[in-house]
DOKETOR-552847 format. One record per residue (C-alpha): residue number from 1; residue in one letter; z, y, x. Coordinates in steps of 0.05 Angstrom, whole numbers, plus 5000, padded with zeros to 4 digits. Example, Ala and Ser with C-alpha at 12.3 -4.5 7.8 and 13.67 -1.06 7.14 Angstrom:
<num 1; residuo a; w 5156; v 4910; u 5246>
<num 2; residuo s; w 5143; v 4979; u 5273>
END
This chain:
<num 1; residuo m; w 4999; v 5010; u 5002>
<num 2; residuo n; w 4981; v 5070; u 5025>
<num 3; residuo e; w 5058; v 5107; u 5032>
<num 4; residuo i; w 5021; v 5169; u 5030>
<num 5; residuo k; w 4998; v 5158; u 4949>
<num 6; residuo l; w 5075; v 5136; u 4927>
<num 7; residuo k; w 5098; v 5184; u 4879>
<num 8; residuo l; w 5162; v 5224; u 4899>
<num 9; residuo t; w 5222; v 5198; u 4875>
<num 10; residuo s; w 5278; v 5233; u 4831>
<num 11; residuo s; w 5314; v 5230; u 4894>
<num 12; residuo e; w 5258; v 5264; u 4933>
<num 13; residuo i; w 5250; v 5317; u 4887>
<num 14; residuo g; w 5318; v 5344; u 4880>
<num 15; residuo t; w 5323; v 5346; u 4959>
<num 16; residuo l; w 5269; v 5383; u 4952>
<num 17; residuo w; w 5287; v 5435; u 4898>
<num 18; residuo g; w 5356; v 5446; u 4936>
<num 19; residuo e; w 5325; v 5456; u 5006>
<num 20; residuo f; w 5289; v 5502; u 4971>
<num 21; residuo v; w 5337; v 5549; u 4927>
<num 22; residuo n; w 5390; v 5550; u 4989>
<num 23; residuo g; w 5320; v 5569; u 5047>
<num 24; residuo t; w 5314; v 5625; u 5005>
<num 25; residuo m; w 5386; v 5651; u 4994>
<num 26; residuo t; w 5395; v 5641; u 5073>
<num 27; residuo d; w 5332; v 5668; u 5095>
<num 28; residuo a; w 5344; v 5735; u 5037>
<num 29; residuo v; w 5406; v 5731; u 5082>
<num 30; residuo n; w 5378; v 5728; u 5146>
<num 31; residuo r; w 5322; v 5780; u 5141>
<num 32; residuo y; w 5375; v 5831; u 5123>
<num 33; residuo m; w 5416; v 5817; u 5192>
<num 34; residuo v; w 5349; v 5811; u 5233>
<num 35; residuo s; w 5339; v 5893; u 5203>
<num 36; residuo i; w 5404; v 5917; u 5224>
<num 37; residuo i; w 5423; v 5872; u 5292>
<num 38; residuo e; w 5413; v 5912; u 5346>
<num 39; residuo d; w 5427; v 5858; u 5399>
<num 40; residuo e; w 5363; v 5844; u 5415>
<num 41; residuo s; w 5386; v 5766; u 5449>
<num 42; residuo i; w 5411; v 5753; u 5376>
<num 43; residuo k; w 5352; v 5790; u 5343>
<num 44; residuo t; w 5309; v 5744; u 5367>
<num 45; residuo i; w 5337; v 5680; u 5351>
<num 46; residuo f; w 5346; v 5701; u 5277>
<num 47; residuo e; w 5273; v 5720; u 5282>
<num 48; residuo d; w 5252; v 5648; u 5299>
<num 49; residuo a; w 5298; v 5628; u 5240>
<num 50; residuo i; w 5255; v 5664; u 5186>
<num 51; residuo k; w 5187; v 5632; u 5214>
<num 52; residuo t; w 5222; v 5571; u 5216>
<num 53; residuo f; w 5248; v 5569; u 5149>
<num 54; residuo e; w 5179; v 5612; u 5131>
<num 55; residuo k; w 5131; v 5544; u 5152>
<num 56; residuo q; w 5184; v 5499; u 5124>
<num 57; residuo k; w 5187; v 5524; u 5063>
<num 58; residuo q; w 5103; v 5522; u 5049>
<num 59; residuo q; w 5112; v 5446; u 5059>
<num 60; residuo i; w 5166; v 5447; u 5012>
<num 61; residuo v; w 5105; v 5491; u 4962>
<num 62; residuo t; w 5062; v 5436; u 4976>
<num 63; residuo f; w 5102; v 5376; u 4962>
<num 64; residuo m; w 5124; v 5400; u 4894>
<num 65; residuo e; w 5053; v 5423; u 4868>
<num 66; residuo e; w 5020; v 5365; u 4887>
<num 67; residuo e; w 5063; v 5317; u 4847>
<num 68; residuo g; w 5053; v 5374; u 4781>
<num 69; residuo f; w 5127; v 5402; u 4790>
<num 70; residuo p; w 5143; v 5468; u 4775>
<num 71; residuo v; w 5160; v 5513; u 4848>
<num 72; residuo p; w 5239; v 5537; u 4835>
<num 73; residuo i; w 5236; v 5615; u 4841>
<num 74; residuo g; w 5299; v 5616; u 4889>
<num 75; residuo f; w 5311; v 5683; u 4923>
<num 76; residuo t; w 5259; v 5733; u 4930>
<num 77; residuo e; w 5248; v 5798; u 4953>
<num 78; residuo t; w 5286; v 5822; u 4899>
<num 79; residuo d; w 5336; v 5800; u 4914>
<num 80; residuo h; w 5342; v 5836; u 4978>
<num 81; residuo f; w 5350; v 5909; u 4990>
<num 82; residuo k; w 5330; v 5941; u 5047>
<num 83; residuo g; w 5349; v 6006; u 5081>
<num 84; residuo k; w 5410; v 5988; u 5065>
<num 85; residuo q; w 5471; v 6005; u 5114>
<num 86; residuo r; w 5493; v 5972; u 5170>
<num 87; residuo l; w 5555; v 5910; u 5123>
<num 88; residuo f; w 5562; v 5859; u 5180>
<num 89; residuo t; w 5571; v 5868; u 5262>
<num 90; residuo d; w 5519; v 5829; u 5320>
<num 91; residuo i; w 5571; v 5781; u 5322>
<num 92; residuo f; w 5580; v 5765; u 5255>
<num 93; residuo c; w 5516; v 5760; u 5234>
<num 94; residuo l; w 5513; v 5704; u 5303>
<num 95; residuo n; w 5563; v 5659; u 5273>
<num 96; residuo y; w 5534; v 5659; u 5207>
<num 97; residuo l; w 5477; v 5639; u 5227>
<num 98; residuo h; w 5510; v 5588; u 5275>
<num 99; residuo i; w 5547; v 5564; u 5215>
<num 100; residuo m; w 5500; v 5553; u 5144>
<num 101; residuo t; w 5463; v 5517; u 5212>
<num 102; residuo l; w 5513; v 5457; u 5214>
<num 103; residuo h; w 5506; v 5455; u 5134>
<num 104; residuo g; w 5431; v 5455; u 5156>
<num 105; residuo l; w 5445; v 5397; u 5205>
<num 106; residuo l; w 5495; v 5357; u 5156>
<num 107; residuo g; w 5447; v 5375; u 5103>
<num 108; residuo h; w 5381; v 5339; u 5132>
<num 109; residuo c; w 5419; v 5279; u 5147>
<num 110; residuo t; w 5427; v 5263; u 5070>
<num 111; residuo t; w 5347; v 5284; u 5059>
<num 112; residuo l; w 5322; v 5247; u 5106>
<num 113; residuo a; w 5365; v 5174; u 5076>
<num 114; residuo v; w 5344; v 5184; u 5016>
<num 115; residuo s; w 5273; v 5192; u 5031>
<num 116; residuo v; w 5229; v 5135; u 5025>
<num 117; residuo r; w 5150; v 5170; u 5026>
<num 118; residuo k; w 5130; v 5172; u 5102>
<num 119; residuo d; w 5107; v 5243; u 5106>
<num 120; residuo l; w 5169; v 5272; u 5075>
<num 121; residuo r; w 5209; v 5230; u 5122>
<num 122; residuo d; w 5172; v 5259; u 5175>
<num 123; residuo f; w 5175; v 5329; u 5146>
<num 124; residuo y; w 5257; v 5318; u 5147>
<num 125; residuo d; w 5258; v 5294; u 5215>
<num 126; residuo s; w 5221; v 5364; u 5235>
<num 127; residuo c; w 5270; v 5396; u 5201>
<num 128; residuo d; w 5327; v 5364; u 5242>
<num 129; residuo d; w 5290; v 5378; u 5304>
<num 130; residuo d; w 5290; v 5444; u 5287>
<num 131; residuo a; w 5367; v 5452; u 5266>
<num 132; residuo k; w 5386; v 5419; u 5322>
<num 133; residuo r; w 5350; v 5471; u 5363>
<num 134; residuo m; w 5379; v 5528; u 5327>
<num 135; residuo y; w 5449; v 5498; u 5342>
<num 136; residuo q; w 5431; v 5492; u 5412>
<num 137; residuo q; w 5406; v 5561; u 5417>
<num 138; residuo t; w 5473; v 5591; u 5370>
<num 139; residuo i; w 5518; v 5554; u 5411>
<num 140; residuo e; w 5495; v 5568; u 5470>
<num 141; residuo l; w 5494; v 5649; u 5455>
<num 142; residuo l; w 5575; v 5649; u 5424>
<num 143; residuo l; w 5589; v 5625; u 5499>
<num 144; residuo e; w 5552; v 5671; u 5529>
<num 145; residuo k; w 5584; v 5726; u 5495>
<num 146; residuo g; w 5655; v 5693; u 5497>
<num 147; residuo n; w 5647; v 5697; u 5432>
<num 148; residuo f; w 5658; v 5612; u 5399>
<num 149; residuo q; w 5728; v 5584; u 5389>
<num 150; residuo r; w 5727; v 5517; u 5428>
<num 151; residuo d; w 5778; v 5465; u 5380>
<num 152; residuo p; w 5831; v 5451; u 5412>
<num 153; residuo l; w 5856; v 5405; u 5478>
<num 154; residuo f; w 5887; v 5345; u 5485>
<num 155; residuo y; w 5907; v 5318; u 5549>
<num 156; residuo p; w 5894; v 5241; u 5559>
<num 157; residuo a; w 5946; v 5186; u 5553>
<num 158; residuo k; w 5967; v 5135; u 5613>
<num 159; residuo n; w 5940; v 5074; u 5569>
<num 160; residuo p; w 5915; v 5057; u 5494>
<num 161; residuo e; w 5962; v 5047; u 5435>
<num 162; residuo y; w 5973; v 5011; u 5370>
<num 163; residuo i; w 6007; v 5041; u 5317>
<num 164; residuo s; w 6079; v 5011; u 5313>
<num 165; residuo s; w 6110; v 5056; u 5263>
<num 166; residuo q; w 6103; v 5067; u 5184>
<num 167; residuo d; w 6124; v 5144; u 5208>
<num 168; residuo f; w 6053; v 5152; u 5234>
<num 169; residuo m; w 6036; v 5169; u 5160>
<num 170; residuo d; w 6104; v 5208; u 5157>
<num 171; residuo g; w 6080; v 5289; u 5151>
<num 172; residuo f; w 6144; v 5311; u 5112>
<num 173; residuo i; w 6207; v 5276; u 5123>
<num 174; residuo g; w 6227; v 5233; u 5180>
<num 175; residuo k; w 6202; v 5229; u 5247>
<num 176; residuo g; w 6130; v 5242; u 5238>
<num 177; residuo r; w 6080; v 5242; u 5288>
<num 178; residuo k; w 6028; v 5297; u 5312>
<num 179; residuo l; w 5970; v 5318; u 5292>
<num 180; residuo a; w 5911; v 5257; u 5310>
<num 181; residuo a; w 5839; v 5285; u 5345>
<num 182; residuo t; w 5805; v 5248; u 5293>
<num 183; residuo e; w 5849; v 5297; u 5233>
<num 184; residuo i; w 5829; v 5352; u 5277>
<num 185; residuo i; w 5750; v 5351; u 5272>
<num 186; residuo s; w 5751; v 5356; u 5199>
<num 187; residuo i; w 5812; v 5401; u 5203>
<num 188; residuo s; w 5774; v 5459; u 5257>
<num 189; residuo l; w 5718; v 5440; u 5224>
<num 190; residuo n; w 5744; v 5462; u 5152>
<num 191; residuo l; w 5789; v 5525; u 5179>
<num 192; residuo k; w 5714; v 5558; u 5204>
<num 193; residuo k; w 5678; v 5541; u 5130>
<num 194; residuo s; w 5736; v 5575; u 5088>
<num 195; residuo i; w 5741; v 5634; u 5150>
<num 196; residuo m; w 5665; v 5646; u 5133>
<num 197; residuo a; w 5663; v 5627; u 5055>
<num 198; residuo k; w 5737; v 5685; u 5059>
<num 199; residuo t; w 5695; v 5736; u 5106>
<num 200; residuo l; w 5630; v 5732; u 5062>
<num 201; residuo s; w 5675; v 5747; u 4996>
<num 202; residuo i; w 5703; v 5810; u 5031>
<num 203; residuo a; w 5642; v 5839; u 5043>
<num 204; residuo f; w 5609; v 5816; u 4986>
<num 205; residuo s; w 5665; v 5846; u 4938>
<num 206; residuo q; w 5663; v 5912; u 4978>
<num 207; residuo v; w 5585; v 5923; u 4943>
<num 208; residuo a; w 5584; v 5883; u 4887>
<num 209; residuo q; w 5556; v 5920; u 4836>
<num 210; residuo t; w 5583; v 5898; u 4767>
<num 211; residuo k; w 5657; v 5888; u 4757>
<num 212; residuo e; w 5656; v 5812; u 4738>
<num 213; residuo v; w 5622; v 5785; u 4799>
<num 214; residuo r; w 5671; v 5842; u 4841>
<num 215; residuo k; w 5736; v 5798; u 4819>
<num 216; residuo f; w 5707; v 5730; u 4817>
<num 217; residuo l; w 5693; v 5756; u 4895>
<num 218; residuo t; w 5766; v 5778; u 4900>
<num 219; residuo d; w 5799; v 5717; u 4872>
<num 220; residuo s; w 5751; v 5679; u 4926>
<num 221; residuo e; w 5771; v 5710; u 4976>
<num 222; residuo k; w 5846; v 5691; u 4956>
<num 223; residuo t; w 5834; v 5618; u 4949>
<num 224; residuo a; w 5803; v 5614; u 5012>
<num 225; residuo d; w 5853; v 5650; u 5043>
<num 226; residuo e; w 5902; v 5592; u 5015>
<num 227; residuo q; w 5857; v 5540; u 5051>
<num 228; residuo i; w 5860; v 5572; u 5110>
<num 229; residuo k; w 5932; v 5575; u 5114>
<num 230; residuo s; w 5952; v 5518; u 5086>
<num 231; residuo f; w 5903; v 5479; u 5145>
<num 232; residuo s; w 5922; v 5536; u 5195>
<num 233; residuo k; w 6008; v 5520; u 5190>
<num 234; residuo i; w 5998; v 5438; u 5201>
<num 235; residuo m; w 5965; v 5461; u 5253>
<num 236; residuo q; w 6010; v 5513; u 5284>
<num 237; residuo s; w 6069; v 5457; u 5271>
<num 238; residuo d; w 6042; v 5419; u 5325>
<num 239; residuo n; w 6030; v 5483; u 5370>
<num 240; residuo l; w 5950; v 5482; u 5366>
<num 241; residuo p; w 5910; v 5542; u 5362>
<num 242; residuo v; w 5869; v 5553; u 5298>
<num 243; residuo p; w 5797; v 5592; u 5290>
<num 244; residuo k; w 5801; v 5663; u 5292>
<num 245; residuo s; w 5789; v 5707; u 5235>
<num 246; residuo w; w 5728; v 5750; u 5222>
<num 247; residuo e; w 5753; v 5804; u 5175>
<num 248; residuo t; w 5742; v 5866; u 5229>
<num 249; residuo e; w 5668; v 5842; u 5236>
<num 250; residuo v; w 5661; v 5862; u 5164>
<num 251; residuo t; w 5645; v 5944; u 5163>
<num 252; residuo t; w 5675; v 5990; u 5110>
<num 253; residuo s; w 5603; v 5997; u 5068>
<num 254; residuo t; w 5605; v 6004; u 4997>
<num 255; residuo d; w 5521; v 5992; u 5001>
<num 256; residuo s; w 5498; v 5930; u 4968>
<num 257; residuo p; w 5445; v 5897; u 5011>
<num 258; residuo f; w 5440; v 5841; u 4963>
<num 259; residuo s; w 5441; v 5831; u 4886>
<num 260; residuo d; w 5493; v 5803; u 4846>
<num 261; residuo k; w 5465; v 5743; u 4833>
<num 262; residuo l; w 5454; v 5719; u 4910>
<num 263; residuo m; w 5514; v 5749; u 4935>
<num 264; residuo l; w 5560; v 5708; u 4869>
<num 265; residuo y; w 5514; v 5645; u 4886>
<num 266; residuo h; w 5529; v 5647; u 4964>
<num 267; residuo i; w 5594; v 5644; u 4957>
<num 268; residuo g; w 5585; v 5584; u 4904>
<num 269; residuo f; w 5543; v 5545; u 4953>
<num 270; residuo l; w 5600; v 5555; u 5003>
<num 271; residuo f; w 5652; v 5525; u 4960>
<num 272; residuo q; w 5616; v 5473; u 4930>
<num 273; residuo a; w 5589; v 5452; u 4997>
<num 274; residuo a; w 5662; v 5445; u 5025>
<num 275; residuo q; w 5675; v 5390; u 4975>
<num 276; residuo n; w 5642; v 5347; u 5006>
<num 277; residuo y; w 5675; v 5377; u 5082>
<num 278; residuo h; w 5743; v 5365; u 5048>
<num 279; residuo g; w 5733; v 5300; u 5014>
<num 280; residuo a; w 5716; v 5273; u 5085>
<num 281; residuo g; w 5782; v 5306; u 5119>
<num 282; residuo l; w 5814; v 5273; u 5054>
<num 283; residuo a; w 5789; v 5204; u 5078>
<num 284; residuo s; w 5802; v 5211; u 5160>
<num 285; residuo a; w 5880; v 5233; u 5136>
<num 286; residuo m; w 5932; v 5187; u 5155>
<num 287; residuo r; w 5991; v 5238; u 5140>
<num 288; residuo t; w 6028; v 5253; u 5074>
<num 289; residuo d; w 6027; v 5326; u 5087>
<num 290; residuo l; w 5950; v 5329; u 5101>
<num 291; residuo v; w 5923; v 5287; u 5046>
<num 292; residuo a; w 5967; v 5331; u 4988>
<num 293; residuo a; w 5939; v 5387; u 5038>
<num 294; residuo y; w 5866; v 5368; u 5022>
<num 295; residuo e; w 5879; v 5337; u 4944>
<num 296; residuo g; w 5904; v 5406; u 4924>
<num 297; residuo t; w 5845; v 5452; u 4958>
<num 298; residuo i; w 5796; v 5404; u 4926>
<num 299; residuo l; w 5828; v 5415; u 4852>
<num 300; residuo k; w 5835; v 5481; u 4878>
<num 301; residuo n; w 5751; v 5494; u 4899>
<num 302; residuo l; w 5734; v 5466; u 4828>
<num 303; residuo m; w 5764; v 5511; u 4790>
<num 304; residuo v; w 5727; v 5567; u 4829>
<num 305; residuo t; w 5654; v 5531; u 4824>
<num 306; residuo k; w 5686; v 5524; u 4737>
<num 307; residuo k; w 5676; v 5599; u 4749>
<num 308; residuo w; w 5628; v 5609; u 4787>
<num 309; residuo f; w 5585; v 5565; u 4742>
<num 310; residuo d; w 5609; v 5593; u 4679>
<num 311; residuo l; w 5585; v 5672; u 4706>
<num 312; residuo m; w 5519; v 5643; u 4739>
<num 313; residuo v; w 5501; v 5607; u 4668>
<num 314; residuo q; w 5529; v 5670; u 4627>
<num 315; residuo n; w 5482; v 5712; u 4673>
<num 316; residuo k; w 5430; v 5672; u 4670>
<num 317; residuo w; w 5425; v 5660; u 4739>
<num 318; residuo l; w 5428; v 5596; u 4752>
<num 319; residuo e; w 5362; v 5557; u 4757>
<num 320; residuo q; w 5366; v 5488; u 4726>
<num 321; residuo p; w 5341; v 5424; u 4768>
<num 322; residuo p; w 5282; v 5374; u 4754>
<num 323; residuo l; w 5321; v 5336; u 4693>
<num 324; residuo a; w 5314; v 5265; u 4674>
<num 325; residuo p; w 5269; v 5255; u 4614>
<num 326; residuo n; w 5293; v 5250; u 4540>
<num 327; residuo r; w 5268; v 5200; u 4515>
<num 328; residuo i; w 5303; v 5219; u 4441>
<num 329; residuo e; w 5279; v 5284; u 4436>
<num 330; residuo i; w 5203; v 5261; u 4465>
<num 331; residuo a; w 5210; v 5210; u 4406>
<num 332; residuo k; w 5215; v 5254; u 4358>
<num 333; residuo e; w 5150; v 5299; u 4382>
<num 334; residuo k; w 5114; v 5238; u 4350>
END
């Protein structure tokens, strides 16, 4: 069988749809940032990111049109208000691109895993290569500029050991034990992502044009801050450093560079994506206090995303993804 003629599955269409909508959102932010960045080395990476997505976007459109599916609206020039005042510093822009590249890297693993058709697998392979290149570029430049905070360092033990006590699970009472390196992977990554969500919520709340969106953004900033404090407390109780905050990288501008639709969607995207990472953290947690922290965080994020969904639908800003055929409705048409 000629694989190129295989019809795209629902999962494959779903990944293309998501790549387009989320990609156009990030692209709008990147285009604004490249217009305000003064550091040429940072600007060059953003220009590369914009060119890369433009190539990917055209391929996604081709895939969907060939299958007869409507191309999503996503985010367009109408969501990017040109000529606005600077809202972020250059260093924040670079950190933003780094974190969003991490989202892309992890997302492409999923999209490749559900893709069967060879041309689609090849496409996501190339997307993954692009994301890996971008990751290398952003992390090297952050290190060069002294603005990348590495995860805590451990000192090596003399010999391997087996767990010998139930105290290993204890995080609230008893002797307990220090954080394991396997647990810090998720804690550190989740802290960095929560710091990004908090900083963007602060910036967007300054420039949002409607009261309801501004309130949601203020509430989401408080939720992200609570989560940062919760996991920072766990790290600091073991005398481990936590990633620095980025609030001071946001200017005092109240002149919005984006539509309320884009800003609201972006924060919702970050909170939804965080559920995957918090779930992974919960699965790797072996201390009771960590389990409780992740469960509380996941529950609060669900409440945030519910409010986000209601607000997006209320404003008719949430695009509907392709749906399975409604056989009952089709039968009624006869």
